[in-house]
SEKE-887895 format. One record per residue (C-alpha): x, y, z; residue in one letter. Coordinates in steps of 0.2 Angstrom, whole numbers, plus 5000, padded with zeros to 4 digits. Example, Ala and Ser with C-alpha at 12.3 -4.5 7.8 and 13.67 -1.06 7.14 Angstrom:
506249785039a
506849955036s
***
This chain:
612749484727m
612849624720k
611849634702i
611449774688v
609549714684s
608949774667l
607249824670i
606049894658s
604249954663s
603449804658g
602949654666i
604649514664d
605949604671s
605149674689p
604749474690v
606549434685a
607249574699t
606049514712y
606549314710l
608549354709i
608249464724s
608249324735k
610049294733k
610649464733t
611349614746d
611349744735e
610249774717i
610649914704i
609049944692l
609650014674l
608250064663h
608450124647a
607650294642d
606950244624i
606250404620r
605850474606p
605050294603y
604050284618t
603150434632d
603650514648e
602350394657k
603450254652e
604950324664i
603350384677d
602950194675n
604850134678f
604950224695i
603450174702l
604049984700i
605750024706a
605050104722k
603849954724h
605149814722l
606449914734k
604749884747k
604449724743i
606249654742t
607149764757s
608749754749k
609749924745k
609349984728i
609750104717k
608950164701a
609850234685y
609150294669v
610150334652l
609650404636p
609650254626h
608350314612g
610050414605y
610850254602a
609250174593l
609150344581a
610950314575i
610650114571f
608950144564k
609750294553q
611050194547n
611050014548c
609749854544e
608149904552n
607549694555r
609249694567l
608549824577t
607949714593c
609449614593v
610649784592f
609549854606c
610049714617k
611849714614r
611949904619m
610849864635l
612149734640v
613549844636r
612949994646y
612549874661a
614349804660e
615049964661k
613849994676i
614449844683a
616249884684i
615950054690r
614849984704e
615949834707n
614349724703a
614549534702d
613349504686a
611849574675i
610049524675v
608849524662m
607149474660g
607249354644d
606049194645s
606649094629l
605749104614g
604549254618q
605049394607v
606249414594a
607749464604s
607449294614q
607749164602t
609149064607i
610149134591q
609949304597n
610449284616i
612049204610a
612349364598a
611849464612i
612849384627e
614349384617e
614949554618i
615249554638v
616249464649n
615249484664i
613849354670p
612149374663i
610849304675l
609049264667r
607949194679p
606549194670l
607349084655i
606148924656g
604549034659f
603049024650d
602049214650k
600649144659e
601849084674e
602649274674i
601049344675i
600449244691k
602149304700i
601849464695a
600149474702k
600649404718e
601949524719i
600949664715k
602049734699t
600749684687y
599449824689e
601149954687l
601849864671s
600149874663i
599850054665r
599750154650p
601150204639s
601750204623l
602350054615a
604250054609c
603950114590s
605750054587a
605249884584v
605349834565p
603849754558k
604849614553k
606349594568p
607649464564s
607449304574t
609149234570k
610449364569a
612149304563k
613649394572i
614649444558d
613149544551m
612949614567l
614749674568l
614649734549e
613249854553n
614049914570e
615649974561k
614450104552l
614050164570i
615350134582d
614550074596p
615950084610e
616150264605k
614050264607l
614150164624v
615550284634e
614250454627k
612750364635i
613450284651v
614250444655n
612550544654e
611750414666v
610750494679k
610250424697l
608550434701i
607650454718s
606550304724i
***
């Protein structure tokens, strides 16, 4: 199996990638660069994590970075701010599906843990995955945070994930926990997400690890 893993520099997604790696032959790491809503350190941390995952999984791994901050800025300028986190995830799975088609991959992997943050409620998970046709795997869906941290420490990604970087400043003060699909679609009509996806995926960069 070949997967596209949506991976941040945080704690969860490297653990999810490691766990699913046992079932895979090849891994495509896809990282969303959210600058200007974070800093350069976040990208540096991702690269360190990608190199470590390549070492501990012994799998064939590619790492891509794409300019997601551009899409976030367009959304925040034109749409309801409280929907930002769900919109963000909807864009991420759209990118991942495009890359999966390009790379002939079988599934998308995400580091979601049910209810841990606003975009990971059951309602928002449903709103996120309804826009793609490729399977989305969530190895951590039933884990709590302490269980995830324990594994991260065991595989030595924890120390890399907690390196200093600027937290995402695009997150609204009161993010929606029960986003309705019709409301998301109405907002997305204002910005033409498919056109955004094409633009951003065409700017994806392969990172040497």
